[in-house]
N, C-alpha and C positions, 0 to 999 in steps of 0.2 A: 503494500500501500504506499502511495507517494505522500509525503508529509505537504504541507502548505508550502508554497514558493514566492509567497509573498512577504513585505518587510515593511516596516513604517521608517525605516533609515537605511536607505539604500548605500548611503557613503561608506558604511563600516559595518563590521561581522562581529558578532557575539562570539564566533567560534574558532578564532584565532588566535594563536601566542599573543600576539601584541594586544588583543583585547582583556587580556589578563590584568592589565596597568589600568584600566579604565571601567568607570561605571556610568550610569546614565548622564552624570554631568557634563559629559563631553557636548551634548545635545545643545545644552545652555552655554557652554563655552568651549568650542571647537579647538581651542589654541591650549586648552588646558595641559600641565604636565602629566607623563603618565606616572603610577606608584606601582614598580614592577614587584612581585615577589621574589623571592629567591627560590622557595621550596613550593612545589603544587603536587597534591594529590589527584590521583584521579581514581576513586574508588569503584567497584563494579560490584560490590556484594557486601552484604551487612557487615561480615568480617572483616571487608577492608576498611569500613567507616570505623568501626571499633579499634581496628589497627592503628591506624592514622591518628586518631584521638589518644590513645594510651603513648604511642611514640612521643608526639609532641608534649604530653604531660609530665615524661619522664625527662624530656630535655627541657622542660621550664617554658615552655613556648607558649603563645598563644595561637588557637588554630580558628583562622578565618573561614567562612562558608559562602560561598558562590555558587550560585546558578547561572543565570544569563546575564548579571550585572545590571539589572534595571531600575537599581535603588541609586539614590543620589545624596545620601546622609551619612557617608561614612561608614557604611556597613559590611563591605565586602572585598574592600581594599587594603592589603598588606605590604607597605612598602619594605623590602628586605624581610620579609616574614613568611609564615606558611599558611597556604590557602588550599583548602580541600574544595575541590570543582567537581559539582555532579554531572558533568557532561556525558559521562559514562555510564551514569548511575541513575539509568532511566528507563527500566524497564516494567512492562503491566506485569504483574505477578498472577493475578486472579480476577475473574469476572463472575459474579454470584447474581445472575438473573432473578433467582428466588429471594435470596436477600437484599436487593436492589443495590449492590456493592461493588466496588472494584478497588481492588488493592495493588498500589503501585509505589515503584521507587522515588524517590523524592525528585529526582532529577527528571521526570517523566514530563514531557512538553503537554500541555493540556489542550492545546489546538489539535497535536497529533491523537492524543486520547480519546477525544471527541469523535474524530473521525474513525478510530478503531472500534468505538462503542456503537458506532451506527451500524455496526454488522450485525449485532445483538437486538437492535431497535433500542437502543439507549441513548443517552447524553447526559453531560454533567449540567445541574440546576444553575451552578454559577460558574461563570469563565471570563476571563478577560479580555479584552479587545486585543493586545499583542500575542501576536503568534508564538512568542518565545518563552512567555511565563511557563513557569513549571510548577508543579504542584507544591515542593517545599517553600519555594520562594513564596509563593500565594497565600500560603498557610502561615507564613512566619510573619508576615505583615497585616493581613484582613483579608483583601480579596472583594473587588466590588463590581457589579455589574448592573445594566438597566432592568434587572429582574430582581435586584437587592430588597426591594420593597416588599417583595413576597416571599423569598429565599433566603434573606438574609446574606451575610458575608460569605465569603467562599469557606472558611474557616467553621463556621457554623453546619457545614454539611462535611465536616470529617467526622468518622464513625468511630476510629480508632487509629491509633499511630505506634510507631515504635520509635524511642530517642535513644540515641548514644550520646551520653554524658561525656563531660571533658578528662575524664578518666577512663574512658573506653567502656565504661557499663552499658548494658542494653535494658531500657525501660519500656514496658508496655504500657500502654493507657487505652480508655475505651471509654465511653459515653456513660455507661451506667453504672460500672465499678470502679472509676478512676475520673470521673467528671473534674473534679477540683484542678487535680495533677494535669490532665489534660488542657485545660483551661490555661493554665502557668504557662505551657510550652506555647499555645497557639497566638499568634498575633505577638510574639515574643521576639522578634527580628533576631532568632539564633541565640538569645542569651542564656539557656540551660544546655544547650548542646546541639547536637546536628538532627534534626528530623530524617528520619533513615526511611521509613516506609508510613503512607500513610492508605487508610482505608476510607473510601469517599462513595456518599449517597449517590445514586445515577437516578434520574428518572426516564419513562417511557416517551418515545416520538422519534420521528426522523426530523432534526431540525432543517435539513437542507430543503425538504418538500413541504412542510407547515408553514403556510402563508398565513399573515396576520395583516390588519388594516391599520393602519396608521391615520390618527385624528391630528393634524398639525395646525398648530396656531402660531400666525407671525404676530409680534407685538413691537413696536418701535418705539416705546418709552419706558424707561428702567425702571419706574414704579410699577407701573402697570404689569410688567413682566415678574416682578418680586411677588406682587399680590397673586397672579395668577397661579406662577408656579409653586408658590406655597398651598395654594387651594387644591391644586391638581396633586401634590404629593401628600397631603392629607387625606384626600378623599379619592385615593387611588381605585377604589372599588375592584370592578372586574378587570382591570388592566393588567395584560399579562407582562409589557414590560413600557417603562418610562423614562423619558430624560429631556433635558431643558439645555439651551446654550444661549448667551449672550454674549454678543461680539461688537467690538468698537475697534472700526479697522480705518486707517487713514487712507483717502483715496483723492489725489488732485489737492491735498492742503485740507482735506475736509475730513471729518470723521464721521464715517457710517456707521450708525449704532441701530442693530437691529437684534431681536430675541426671538426663540422659536422654541417650543414645548411639543414633543411628541408623545402621544398615548397610543399604544399598539394594543389592539384586542382580537378575539378572536374574530374570524370570518368564515363564511363557506367556501370551501376549498372548489375552486374551479379552474378553467385552462386560461381564461381571462385573468385572474390575479395572479396565477403563474407567470403568465407572459410579461404583465406589467414588471413584476419581479425581476424577471430574468433581463430584460430591457433595459430597465432604469439602475438596476445594479452593475449590469454588464458595462454599461457608460461610465460609472464611478470607478469602478475596478481597473477600468482602462486607465482613466486618469492617474489612479493610485499606482500602477504597475509601471507607467513611463516616468510620472516623477521620480528624481533623482537619477534618470539614465539619459537624461538629455541635456541639450546648452542651458546654462543658468537661466537666461532670460526667459526660455520656453518651459523650463522646471518651475520656476515663480508663477507664470502663468497658469500651468496645470494645477499649482498648488491653490491660485484664487479660485480657479473653476471647481477645485474639489471643496472649499470653504463654502462656496455658495451652494454646492450640492449637499452638504451639511446642513445648512440651514432650509434650502428646497427638498427635505429628506422627502424619499417617495411615497407615495401613497401605499403601495404593498410591499410587504417585506418578508423574507422568511426568517425564521429564527434567527439562523446562522448569520445573515446579513446584519441582523440587528445586532448580534452579540458583538461580531467584529467589524461593526461599523466604520468607525473613524479610522481605525488602524490600515485599513485597505483602501483609505480614499487619500489620505492625508502623510505626506513623507516628513516627517519632524526634522530631519537633515535638509530639507530644501528650504532656500530662502534663509529670513533671519532666524539666529538660533533661538531657541525656545526653552522655557521653563515653565514646571509645573510646581504648584504649592497647593497642598491640598489640607481643607481642614474639614473634620466631620463635626458637622452643628446638630446640636439637639432642634428638635423644628420649631419648638417654643422662641428658640432665638433666631430661627433662619431670616427672617426678614430683617431684623437687626444686624446681623454678622454678615449677608451679602452686601447691604447698603454699606456697613462700614469697611469691608475689605474693598469693594468698588472705590470708596471715597479715598482709601491709602493707594490704589494703583496710579488713579488719575492724578493724584496730587505728585506722586514720583514723576509720573510721565511728562506731566506738565512743568513741573520744576526742575528735574535732573535729565530729562530727554533719556531716560533709561531704557524706557519701554515704546516699542515701535506699534504695537496692537495689545489689546486687552480683551481677554475672552473667558468667561465664566461656563462651567459645565456642572449642571445639577443632575442627581440621582438620589432617589429616596431609599433609606436603608429600615430594615425592621432586623433586629440582630439579637440574639438571646446573648452571644458573649459580649455585643458592644454594652447592651443594657440589659442585665438581668430582672430589672423593674419596669421593662417594657415599654421604656420612651422611643418614639420614633426620631431616628435620626436622618441626616441628608450630607451628601458628599458636596462640596464645594471646592471646585477643582479650577483653582487658577492657571490657564493657560495663556504664557503671555510670551510675546514677542520682545527680544531683547538686542539693545545696542551694546555690542561689547565693548565699543570704545567709551562707552559713559557708565556702564555698569562695573565699577570696580568693587573688589571684596568687601570692602568698607560700606557701602553703599546697600550692598546684599545683605549683609549682616544687619543694617540698620530697620531694613524692609521686614526682613525674617523677624527680628525681634518685636517690631509693630503686629505683626500677625500673631506672633505666640502670645504676646502680652493682651491682645483681643480676644482670641482663644480661651486663654484662663478665665479672663472677666466673666466669660459668657458661658461656662460650663461645656465649653467646646475641648475636642482633641484633635491634634495633628494627626495627619496619615505618616507614619513615621519613617518611610521610605522616601519623602520626600524633605529637603532641607529644612531643617530646625535649629534652634539655638543649641551649642555644643554643651551647656551650661547643665549638669548633672540635675541640679535640684528642679530646675524649669523641665527638663523633658520628663520628671517624674509626675509633674502636674499636666503634661501634654498627651501622655503616652497611656492608651486605654488597656494597656496589658498590665500596668502598675497596679491596678484594684486586684490582680489576682496575685501579688507577691507579697499580700500582708498576710 
């Protein structure tokens, strides 16, 4: 079975030796200096992982864990140190259709796993946009999708796991007999050891053939977008998937401002709906495929068309096209460098936080010129792990165009500090694989995993 052949960053690979010196930070700063490890482990079995942990422990070394390097918060880089790379630790160990589970090694790429599960008539309830995301990497940070208002985070769908601690001991946890210990590991960014295997929930259906209907609302005023999106997330009803986006993009000296919210619901399956899906997404995937492969100005034009395609998202969409939407349309390595900063907002503070985050971005854009464009992506989250009390949350993802000549390290630190302070003041969390303050005391207040360390 052939894996996906698309990428959201055509200009570099995750799978080369040189990639081991970088993480997602180079999307925001293409000239960043690499941090190469001295020693790299490539385990292929649970025993290999345990042996690597024991060896580094005996040598008094810290072992860093890396899957594909999608984080940008100093989580996977070890200059001159030791890294355990899960590139070859990627097997599907067992599919159990009766229990509706699949057991995988932590380096298993979720997009490829979903494709394999299709043969059994199943799929993953939560999967990321990026086609390089692995099971262990996603579980270590949370994992959000447009279906997270129904299915929670990716880690809410982990039924059991095996952890190798830093001394090389193997621990088995599951949802019923050791839920507390498992919750400490999940979302912990590798704090307690190496997540070696995961047993995941699966759901029946063919994501490639099941078509949904998108009710798309365009809004040209930020306050109306904030109010509309808040109401749509709180009252999701029978929506299968939801996502919103607000974009401020400069065109000939003017800021074009537009918001869009998409609600995907069940629709009768028909040849007409399937044809609409294939035609519209065929065009968008064409743009995404060629972006990064053409001369620079043509690349930028294709990216602009891709952004327009996101705003004017198609009326009919297969589940798979919803899940992999932006990653197959936009190449993050084309045009202006981009940075993601993510806040996990309690819904009662959604409107306050979105307006305040927008104010921060506009102020730095206008005063410092460090942002070339501003956009926000929003998704609802109902997660047992994120809120045992049953509070609804929302992902507020800032996707920002960067002017490298004006975005200094000091300026970035100031922006991140303001966002961190805003999150803390409003009872929000940060998604810890995006840039936060390095201060340990502040991180304790920002990290949702901290509640499970008590």
